[in-house]
N, C-alpha and C positions, 0 to 999 in steps of 0.2 A: 462250323463245328468246333473249331479251336475256341473259337470266343466264347462259344455256350461252356466248353470244357474248362476254361479258365474262370469263367464267372462262379461256376459251380464251385471250383477248387477254393477260390477266394472266400466263397461264403461258407463252406466246411471249415478252412481255416479259422475264420473269426468265430464261428460257433464252438469249434472245439475248445479253444482256449478258453473262452467265456464260460463253457459248461465244465471244463477242469477246475477251472480258477474257483467257480461256484462250489462244486463238490468237494474240492480240497479245504475250502474256507469253511463250509458247513461241518465237515468231519471233524476237524480239530476243535471248532467251538462246541460241538455237542460234546466230544470227549472232555473238554475243558470243564464244562456244566456237570457232567456225570462226576 
């Protein structure tokens, strides 16, 4: 159970930063273009 929870947490951690970085990068770019 712990191994599975750890794996899920790691996957979420990797997805969270990537998604946030993409969103933050896309927002400023769109604002600059506008």
